[in-house]
C-alpha positions as CSV (number, residue, x, y, z in Angstrom):
1,M,-116.0,-14.5,48.7
2,T,-119.0,-13.5,46.5
3,L,-118.9,-10.9,43.8
4,S,-120.0,-7.4,44.4
5,I,-122.8,-5.9,42.1
6,S,-120.2,-3.9,40.0
7,E,-118.2,-7.1,39.6
8,L,-121.1,-9.0,38.5
9,R,-121.9,-6.3,35.9
10,A,-118.5,-6.3,34.7
11,A,-118.3,-10.0,34.4
12,G,-121.7,-9.7,32.2
13,R,-119.7,-7.2,30.0
14,A,-116.7,-9.3,29.7
15,D,-118.9,-12.3,28.5
16,L,-120.5,-10.0,25.9
17,S,-117.3,-8.5,24.7
18,G,-117.0,-8.6,21.0
19,R,-120.5,-10.3,20.9
20,W,-123.0,-7.3,21.6
21,G,-124.1,-7.3,18.1
22,E,-125.1,-11.1,18.2
23,S,-126.7,-10.6,21.4
24,A,-128.8,-7.8,20.3
25,M,-129.8,-9.6,17.0
26,L,-130.8,-12.5,19.1
27,T,-132.9,-10.4,21.3
28,F,-134.6,-8.8,18.2
29,V,-135.4,-12.0,16.8
30,F,-136.8,-13.3,20.2
31,V,-138.9,-10.2,20.5
32,I,-140.3,-10.5,17.0
33,I,-141.2,-14.0,17.3
34,I,-143.1,-13.1,20.6
35,S,-144.8,-10.2,19.0
36,I,-145.9,-12.2,15.9
37,L,-147.3,-15.0,18.0
38,Q,-149.1,-12.8,20.4
39,G,-150.5,-10.5,17.7
40,T,-151.8,-13.6,15.7
41,C,-153.4,-15.1,18.6
42,S,-154.8,-11.9,19.9
43,A,-156.6,-11.3,16.4
44,A,-157.8,-14.9,16.2
45,T,-159.5,-14.6,19.6
46,L,-160.5,-11.1,19.7
47,L,-164.2,-11.5,18.8
48,W,-165.1,-14.3,21.1
49,A,-162.5,-14.1,23.9
50,P,-160.4,-10.8,24.1
51,G,-157.2,-11.4,25.9
52,L,-157.3,-15.2,25.9
53,G,-154.9,-15.4,23.0
54,E,-152.2,-13.4,24.6
55,G,-152.7,-15.3,27.9
56,L,-152.4,-18.7,26.1
57,I,-149.4,-17.7,24.1
58,G,-147.8,-16.1,27.1
59,L,-148.0,-19.6,28.8
60,L,-146.5,-21.5,25.8
61,L,-143.7,-19.0,25.4
62,I,-142.2,-19.9,28.9
63,P,-139.9,-22.4,27.5
64,M,-138.8,-19.8,24.9
65,Y,-138.0,-17.4,27.7
66,W,-136.1,-20.1,29.3
67,G,-134.1,-20.8,26.2
68,Y,-133.1,-17.1,25.8
69,E,-131.8,-16.9,29.4
70,M,-129.8,-20.1,29.1
71,T,-128.1,-18.7,26.1
72,F,-126.2,-16.4,28.4
73,L,-125.3,-19.1,30.8
74,S,-123.9,-21.1,27.9
75,L,-122.0,-18.0,26.7
76,H,-120.5,-17.6,30.0
77,R,-119.5,-21.2,30.4
78,N,-117.9,-20.9,26.9
79,Q,-119.6,-24.1,25.9
80,D,-119.3,-25.6,22.5
81,G,-121.3,-24.4,19.6
82,D,-122.7,-20.8,19.0
83,P,-124.6,-19.7,22.1
84,F,-126.5,-17.0,19.8
85,D,-127.8,-19.8,17.3
86,I,-131.2,-18.9,17.1
87,G,-132.3,-22.5,17.5
88,H,-131.4,-22.4,21.1
89,L,-134.4,-20.3,21.6
90,F,-136.4,-23.5,21.1
91,D,-134.4,-25.8,23.5
92,G,-137.1,-25.8,26.0
93,Y,-139.4,-27.5,23.6
94,T,-137.0,-30.4,22.6
95,G,-135.1,-33.2,24.3
96,G,-138.1,-34.2,26.6
97,R,-137.6,-30.7,28.5
98,F,-140.9,-29.2,27.6
99,L,-143.1,-30.5,30.5
100,R,-140.3,-29.9,33.2
101,V,-139.3,-26.5,32.0
102,F,-143.0,-25.4,31.5
103,T,-144.6,-26.7,34.9
104,T,-141.6,-25.7,37.0
105,I,-141.3,-22.2,35.7
106,F,-145.1,-21.7,35.7
107,L,-145.3,-22.7,39.2
108,Y,-142.5,-20.1,40.0
109,E,-144.3,-17.4,38.2
110,L,-147.6,-18.2,39.7
111,F,-146.4,-17.9,43.4
112,V,-144.8,-14.6,42.3
113,I,-147.9,-13.3,40.7
114,L,-150.0,-14.4,43.7
115,G,-147.6,-12.6,46.1
116,L,-147.8,-9.5,44.0
117,V,-151.5,-9.6,44.0
118,L,-151.8,-9.9,47.9
119,L,-149.1,-7.5,48.6
120,I,-146.3,-6.2,46.5
121,I,-143.5,-6.9,49.0
122,P,-144.3,-10.8,49.3
123,G,-144.2,-11.0,45.6
124,I,-140.8,-9.3,45.4
125,Y,-139.6,-11.5,48.0
126,L,-140.8,-14.7,46.1
127,A,-139.4,-13.5,43.1
128,L,-135.9,-13.1,44.6
129,N,-136.3,-16.6,46.5
130,F,-137.1,-18.3,43.1
131,A,-134.5,-16.3,41.0
132,L,-132.3,-19.4,40.4
133,V,-135.1,-21.8,39.2
134,P,-134.4,-21.5,35.4
135,Y,-130.7,-22.1,36.0
136,L,-131.3,-24.9,38.5
137,I,-133.5,-27.0,36.0
138,Q,-130.7,-26.5,33.1
139,D,-128.1,-27.9,35.6
140,N,-130.1,-30.7,37.2
141,A,-131.8,-32.9,34.7
142,E,-134.4,-34.5,37.4
143,L,-135.1,-31.3,39.2
144,R,-138.6,-30.0,38.8
145,N,-141.4,-28.1,40.5
146,M,-141.4,-27.7,44.3
147,S,-138.0,-29.3,44.5
148,A,-136.6,-26.6,42.1
149,L,-138.2,-23.8,44.1
150,R,-137.1,-25.2,47.5
151,L,-133.4,-25.6,46.3
152,S,-133.5,-21.9,44.9
153,H,-134.8,-20.6,48.2
154,E,-132.0,-22.3,50.0
155,M,-129.3,-21.2,47.9
156,M,-130.6,-17.7,47.8
157,R,-130.1,-17.2,51.7
158,G,-127.7,-14.4,52.1
159,H,-127.9,-13.4,48.5
160,R,-131.4,-11.8,48.1
161,L,-130.5,-8.2,48.8
162,R,-127.5,-8.5,46.3
163,Q,-129.8,-9.8,43.6
164,L,-132.4,-7.2,44.2
165,G,-129.4,-4.4,44.1
166,L,-128.2,-6.0,40.8
167,F,-131.6,-5.5,39.2
168,L,-132.0,-2.0,40.7
169,S,-128.6,-1.3,39.3
170,F,-130.0,-1.6,35.7
171,L,-133.2,0.7,36.1
172,G,-131.0,3.7,34.8
173,W,-130.1,1.8,31.7
174,I,-133.8,0.7,31.3
175,L,-135.1,4.2,31.4
176,L,-132.4,5.6,29.0
177,A,-133.3,2.9,26.6
178,L,-137.0,3.5,26.9
179,L,-137.1,7.2,26.8
180,F,-134.1,8.1,24.6
181,T,-133.9,5.2,22.0
182,L,-137.6,4.5,21.9
183,G,-136.8,1.0,23.2
184,I,-134.3,0.2,20.6
185,G,-131.5,0.1,23.3
186,M,-133.3,-2.7,25.0
187,F,-131.9,-5.0,22.5
188,W,-128.6,-4.4,24.3
189,V,-129.8,-3.8,27.8
190,L,-131.5,-7.0,28.0
191,P,-128.5,-9.2,27.1
192,Y,-126.4,-7.1,29.5
193,I,-129.0,-8.0,32.3
194,S,-129.2,-11.6,31.4
195,A,-125.3,-12.0,31.1
196,S,-125.0,-10.4,34.7
197,M,-127.5,-12.8,36.1
198,A,-126.0,-15.8,34.6
199,N,-122.8,-14.7,36.5
200,F,-124.8,-14.2,39.6
201,Y,-126.2,-17.7,39.4
202,E,-122.7,-19.1,39.0
203,D,-121.3,-16.9,41.8
204,V,-124.3,-18.1,44.1
205,K,-123.8,-21.8,43.0
206,A,-120.0,-21.7,43.9
207,D,-120.7,-20.3,47.4
208,Y,-123.5,-22.7,48.2
209,E,-121.4,-25.7,47.1
210,A,-118.4,-24.3,49.2
211,Q,-120.9,-24.2,52.1
212,M,-122.2,-27.7,51.4
213,S,-118.5,-29.0,51.3
214,V,-117.7,-27.3,54.7
215,T,-121.0,-28.7,56.1
216,A,-120.0,-32.4,54.8
217,E,-116.5,-32.1,56.1
218,T,-117.7,-31.1,59.7
219,D,-120.4,-34.0,59.7
220,S,-117.6,-36.4,58.8
221,E,-115.2,-35.1,61.5
222,E,-118.0,-35.3,64.0
223,T,-118.9,-39.0,62.9
224,D,-115.2,-39.9,63.1
225,H,-115.0,-38.5,66.6
226,Y,-118.1,-40.3,68.0
227,Q,-116.9,-43.4,66.6
228,K,-113.7,-43.2,68.3
C-alpha cells in the first residue's frame, strides 16, 4: 500500500531529524555557488550577449542540481559516508556521470518547458510524468535519455495526482518562507521538499517492483499451464 501525502512528509521529517542544520547549510552553500557562477557569467557576457551567461550556467549546473537531490536519497537510505558532504554536489560531474546526467535531465526539462510554452497543463503533466528521472539515473547506471523518461512515465501511472498533491502541500511553507523570513526559511523548506520527494520515489519504486513481480509470477503460471 502506498504512503499518503502526510505520511511522505512525515517520513521526510524523520530523515531530517537531528540534521536540519546540516541540510540548511548544504542548501546555503548550494545557493551561494549558483549565485556566484550566474553573477560572474552574467557580468562577463552583459555587453555582448545579455542573458546568455545565465543560460549557459543554468545548463552546466544541471548535474549540480542532480547532486543536491541525490543527497536526500542517500540520507534516506542511510548510506555510508556523510550525505551532507559538500563534495556530493559535484558527483554529477565525476565518475563518468556528466554526459548521462546532463543529457537525460536536459531532455526531461526541455519537454517540460515546451509543454509549458504550448499550454500550461501539458507542461505540468510532463513534469509529473518525468519526476522520477533524476532518481532512476542514479539507480540504473546504464539508463539514459528517452529510456529514463519512458521508465519514469511507466512507473508514475497511478501516482501523478499524489505527486502533484505532495508538491501543492508545500506551497504554504514556501509562501511563509518567502514572505515572512525574506527567503531565509527556504534553506529549511527545500531540504524538507527534497527529503519528502526521495521518500516518494522509494514508495513508487517499491509499488512498481511489486507489480512487476506479480506480473512475472502470472506470466510464469500461464506458461506452465500452456506447457502442460
